[in-house]
SEVEXVEX-77160 format. One line per field, with one value per residue (C-alpha): x, y, z. Coordinates in steps of 0.5 Angstrom, whole numbers. Example, Ala and Ser with C-alpha at 12.3 -4.5 7.8 and 13.67 -1.06 7.14 Angstrom:
// SEVEXVEX-77160
X = c(25	27)
Y = c(-9	-2)
Z = c(16	14)
This chain:
// SEVEXVEX-77160
X = c(0	6	11	12	15	10	11	10	4	0	3	0	-7	-7	-5	-10	-15	-12	-8	-3	1	2	4	9	12	13	16	21	23	25	26	34	35	31	35	42	40	37	43	48	45	43	49	45	42	35	34	35	30	25	25	24	18	15	15	12	7	5	4	-1	-5	-5	-6	-13	-11	-4	-3	4	7	14	15	23	22	16	20	27	23	19	26	29	24	24	32	31	26	30	36	32	30	36	36	37	31	28	27	23	27	22	25	20	19	17	12	9	8	4	0	-2	-4	-11	-12	-19	-18	-12	-16	-22	-17	-13	-20	-21	-14	-15	-22	-19	-13	-18	-21	-15	-12	-19	-17	-11	-11	-13	-6	-3	-7	-6	2	1	-3	2	8	6	0	3	10	12	19	19	22	17	11	14	15	8	5	9	12	19	21	22	15	13	18	14	7	9	12	6	2	6	6	-1	-2	3	-2	-8	-5	-3	-2	4	0	-3	3	6	0	1	8	6	1	6	11	7)
Y = c(0	5	3	10	15	18	24	24	28	23	18	21	22	15	13	17	13	7	5	0	-1	7	6	0	5	11	6	3	10	13	7	6	14	14	7	11	17	13	8	14	16	10	5	-1	-4	-7	-1	3	-1	-1	6	7	2	6	12	8	5	12	15	9	9	17	17	20	26	28	34	32	38	35	28	29	34	30	24	27	30	24	19	24	24	17	17	22	18	11	15	18	11	8	5	-2	-5	-10	-17	-22	-29	-35	-42	-46	-50	-45	-42	-49	-50	-43	-44	-52	-51	-52	-55	-54	-47	-46	-48	-43	-38	-40	-40	-33	-30	-33	-29	-23	-23	-24	-18	-14	-17	-15	-7	-8	-7	-14	-15	-14	-19	-24	-23	-24	-30	-33	-31	-33	-38	-41	-41	-38	-35	-27	-29	-34	-29	-24	-29	-32	-25	-21	-16	-14	-18	-11	-10	-16	-14	-8	-11	-16	-10	-6	-12	-14	-6	-6	-12	-10	-4	-8	-13	-9	-14	-18	-24	-24	-23	-29	-33	-30	-32	-39	-40	-38	-42	-49)
Z = c(0	2	-4	-6	-1	3	8	15	15	11	15	21	18	16	23	27	22	26	20	23	16	16	24	22	16	21	26	21	19	26	30	29	30	36	38	37	41	47	47	47	54	57	54	55	49	52	56	49	45	51	51	43	44	50	45	39	44	47	40	38	45	44	37	37	42	40	35	32	27	26	27	28	33	37	37	39	45	47	47	51	56	56	57	63	66	66	68	74	76	76	83	86	84	90	86	89	87	88	85	80	85	90	85	83	90	91	85	86	93	91	84	83	85	81	75	76	77	70	67	69	68	61	60	63	58	52	54	55	48	45	46	42	34	30	27	34	37	32	32	40	39	34	39	46	44	38	40	33	33	31	24	23	24	20	14	15	15	10	15	18	24	27	26	29	35	36	36	41	45	45	47	53	55	54	59	64	65	65	70	76	81	82	83	76	73	76	74	67	67	70	64	59	61	61)
């Protein structure tokens, strides 16, 4: 659809109309530039990737309310904000370490109750996933439920591997916001680990 060069303003209009392909084009156009900017300050590849994905996730989630006149300026400001927040929050995190046996023991204390909790959790997961764009849902399903690699998903859907990674990140970020309680996150981890 976007074979010929299209300017940012036209892409933004398409994105505001929920066009996921336009979003993917914008993502591909600016991802590397933002990543290099974040990496220069954070000196951490994973944190830099996460910062860039947060910028694009925020754009997608707020596409109907944002007024963006210049993408390069907007994105530079957004990535600087993400970098600033990460540098400010660099404190020793409190990490709860539980072995697989400990998690299994916690979750398997009552099989019937666990089964009902799993079903409720999967229903809730389905509800939250329905809030995402259809393509994002499909990619998440293929990755986390069907256990396909990002490369396999990209091949099947005819999209770039980076777009697949972006969509998975978008889904996971959305789910993190939706599932606020640690016990729910542990349960999700346990279900997807099976």
